[in-house]
C-alpha positions in Angstrom: 5.1 -28.2 -4.0 3.8 -25.5 -6.5 0.8 -23.1 -6.4 -2.5 -23.5 -8.0 -4.3 -20.8 -9.6 -6.0 -18.6 -7.0 -3.4 -19.4 -4.5 -2.6 -16.5 -2.0 1.1 -16.2 -1.3 3.5 -13.4 0.4 6.7 -12.7 -1.6 9.5 -10.3 -0.9 11.3 -9.0 -3.9 13.3 -6.2 -5.6 13.0 -5.4 -9.3 15.6 -4.1 -11.6 16.3 -3.5 -15.3 18.6 -5.9 -16.5 20.6 -3.7 -18.9 22.1 -1.1 -16.5 20.8 -2.8 -13.2 18.6 0.0 -12.4 16.4 -0.8 -9.3 13.0 0.6 -9.7 10.8 -1.4 -7.1 11.0 -3.3 -3.9 9.0 -4.5 -1.0 12.3 -4.5 1.5 12.6 -0.9 3.2 16.2 -1.6 3.5 16.7 -2.2 -0.3 14.6 1.0 -0.9 17.0 3.1 1.4 20.1 1.6 -0.4 18.8 2.4 -3.8 17.2 5.8 -2.9 13.8 4.8 -3.8 12.6 5.2 -0.1 9.4 7.1 0.5 8.0 8.1 3.9 4.4 7.3 3.0 5.1 3.9 1.4 4.3 0.8 3.2 7.3 -1.7 2.9 6.0 -5.2 3.5 5.7 -8.5 1.5 3.7 -8.3 -1.6 0.5 -10.2 -1.6 -0.1 -12.2 -4.9 -2.9 -14.2 -6.2 -1.6 -16.6 -8.7 -3.2 -16.4 -11.9 -5.7 -14.3 -10.9 -6.3 -10.3 -11.3 -7.0 -9.2 -7.6 -3.6 -9.0 -6.7 -1.5 -9.2 -10.0 2.0 -8.9 -11.2 3.6 -9.1 -14.3 2.4 -12.2 -16.4 6.1 -13.6 -16.5 6.7 -13.0 -12.7 3.2 -14.8 -12.1 4.2 -17.9 -14.3 7.4 -18.3 -12.5 5.8 -17.8 -9.1 3.3 -20.6 -9.8 6.3 -23.2 -10.4 7.9 -22.3 -6.8 7.5 -23.4 -3.3 7.6 -21.8 0.1 11.1 -21.0 1.2 12.3 -20.7 -2.5 15.0 -17.7 -3.1 15.5 -17.1 -6.9 15.8 -14.7 -9.7 13.0 -14.6 -12.2 13.8 -13.1 -15.8 10.9 -11.2 -17.4 11.3 -10.4 -20.8 9.1 -7.5 -22.5 6.4 -9.7 -24.1 5.5 -10.9 -20.5 6.6 -7.7 -18.7 5.9 -4.2 -19.6 5.4 -4.9 -23.5 7.6 -3.9 -26.5 8.3 -0.2 -27.3 5.7 1.3 -29.7 7.3 3.9 -31.9 3.8 5.4 -32.6 3.2 6.3 -28.9 6.2 8.8 -29.3 4.9 12.2 -30.4 5.8 15.9 -30.6 3.4 18.5 -29.2 3.4 22.0 -28.8 4.8 23.1 -25.5 1.9 25.5 -24.9 -0.1 22.3 -24.3 1.6 21.8 -21.0 0.1 25.4 -19.9 1.3 26.4 -16.5 3.6 23.5 -16.0 5.5 24.3 -19.5 8.2 26.3 -17.2 8.4 23.5 -14.7 9.0 20.2 -16.3 12.3 18.9 -17.4 13.4 15.7 -19.8 12.7 12.6 -17.9 9.7 13.9 -16.0 6.5 11.9 -16.2 3.4 14.3 -16.8 -0.4 13.8 -18.0 -1.3 15.5 -21.1 -4.7 15.1 -22.6 -5.5 12.7 -20.1 -2.7 10.3 -21.0 0.5 10.0 -18.9 3.9 10.2 -20.9 7.5 10.9 -20.3 9.2 14.0 -21.5 12.1 12.8 -23.8 12.9 16.3 -25.5 12.3 19.9 -25.0 13.1 22.6 -27.5 11.9 25.0 -30.2 8.4 25.6 -28.8 8.0 21.7 -28.7 7.8 18.8 -26.5 8.4 15.1 -27.3 6.1 13.0 -25.4 6.9 9.1 -25.0 3.6 7.5 -24.0 5.1 4.1 -23.7 5.7 2.5 -20.2 8.8 3.7 -18.9 10.2 0.2 -18.9 8.6 -0.9 -22.2 11.2 -3.0 -24.3 13.3 -3.8 -21.2 13.8 -7.1 -19.4 13.2 -7.0 -15.9 15.0 -9.3 -13.2 13.2 -10.1 -9.8 15.1 -11.2 -7.0 12.4 -12.9 -5.0 11.9 -14.9 -1.7 8.9 -16.7 -1.6 7.7 -16.4 2.3 4.4 -17.8 2.8 1.3 -19.7 1.3 -2.0 -18.2 2.8 -3.9 -21.1 3.6 -6.1 -20.5 6.3 -9.1 -17.9 6.5 -7.3 -16.0 9.3 -4.2 -15.4 7.2 -6.0 -14.6 4.2 -8.2 -11.9 5.8 -5.2 -10.5 7.6 -3.3 -10.3 4.4 -6.1 -8.6 2.7 -6.4 -5.9 5.0 -2.6 -5.2 5.2 -2.7 -4.9 1.4 -5.9 -2.6 1.3 -5.7 -0.6 4.4 -3.2 2.6 4.2 -2.0 2.2 7.8 0.5 0.7 9.8 0.1 -3.1 10.1 -0.1 -2.9 13.9 -3.3 -0.8 13.7 -5.2 -3.5 11.6 -7.5 -5.5 13.6 -10.5 -8.0 13.0 -12.5 -10.8 14.7 -13.1 -14.0 12.7 -15.8 -16.4 14.1 -16.9 -19.0 12.3 -18.9 -17.7 9.1 -18.4 -14.2 10.0 -15.6 -11.3 10.2 -15.8 -8.2 12.1 -13.2 -5.4 10.8 -12.3 -2.6 12.9 -11.8 0.6 10.8 -8.7 2.4 12.0 -9.3 6.0 13.4 -6.9 7.5 11.0 -8.9 6.9 8.0 -12.5 7.3 9.1 -12.7 10.4 7.3 -10.8 9.4 4.1 -12.5 10.2 0.9 -11.8 6.7 -0.4 -12.8 4.8 2.5 -16.1 3.4 1.0 -14.2 2.1 -2.2 -11.6 0.4 0.2 -14.2 -1.3 2.0 -15.8 -2.2 -1.2 -12.8 -4.0 -2.7 -12.1 -5.6 0.9 -15.4 -7.1 1.0 -15.3 -8.4 -2.7 -11.7 -10.0 -2.0 -12.5 -11.5 1.4 -15.7 -13.3 0.1 -13.8 -14.3 -2.9 -10.8 -16.1 -1.1 -12.5 -17.2 2.0 -15.4 -18.8 0.5 -17.0 -20.1 3.9 -17.7 -16.4 5.1 -21.3 -15.2 5.0 -21.1 -12.0 6.5 -18.5 -9.3 7.0 -19.0 -6.1 9.4 -16.9 -3.0 9.5 -16.9 -1.4 12.9 -16.2 2.5 13.0 -15.8 4.1 16.4 -16.0 7.9 16.3 -15.0 10.1 19.3 -16.3 13.4 20.1 -13.0 15.4 20.3 -15.0 18.9 20.6 -16.7 17.8 23.9 -15.3 19.8 26.7 -12.7 18.1 29.0 -14.3 17.2 32.4 -12.4 18.7 35.1 -11.1 16.4 37.8 -13.3 16.4 40.8 -11.9 17.8 43.9 -12.6 16.8 47.3 -13.7 19.5 49.7 -11.7 19.6 52.9 -13.9 19.2 56.0 -14.3 22.4 58.0 -12.4 22.2 61.4 -13.7 24.0 64.3 -11.0 26.0 66.2 -10.5 24.9 69.9 -11.3 27.5 72.3 -8.5 29.1 74.1 -7.8 28.0 77.6 -5.9 30.1 79.8 -3.4 28.4 82.2 -4.0 28.9 86.0 -1.8 31.2 88.0 -1.0 30.8 91.8 
């Protein structure tokens, strides 16, 4: 059974460049550690993909291949540049004065990705007061191989909401909670992100996605619980011991 446009599925994958076998992306923590890609603040979990949609996109060639798969399939998908990161464009490689890098001029080296004039590029050469910037994607012109495991098709409302929250919220999956009843869902906002700068944006995209993929829902509530951590701690109550009256001394009788 293949997937229709708009289907939500979960996949595990490891991506590498075909020529040279450079692994550059994975959803699997063990593979990330193996190929020295592991980052402490990155969530390693199955990738949420919306087939033929832009909500949770992947490369076009990867998307087209996934649409023809079924749950349980394990395969290698080959994505050519025209359906991947694009062909290399020589007009996007330019020489600029090194002074344009400002304070970073003494810190950068060949291979670094930096932003110049509001554009991100890769430094290809440094010398004679100039820097060669490559504004092509790092993997432009490369054929990419994806080793894929198609794990699950998200068909129930509960599965869809759960996957969307895990994809959108930057916290451990175990800290994500929601209550889905009939046409309403209540989402508990984790305490760790209550004061996050991008919280309103997260909530905006979460509600857009949930309404889009769970069409039976009519209402989404976000529950925020704030605890006053500045309140003085209450001292434990201690029970006063009842006073005890001393018994009067009694002198023994002498003969």
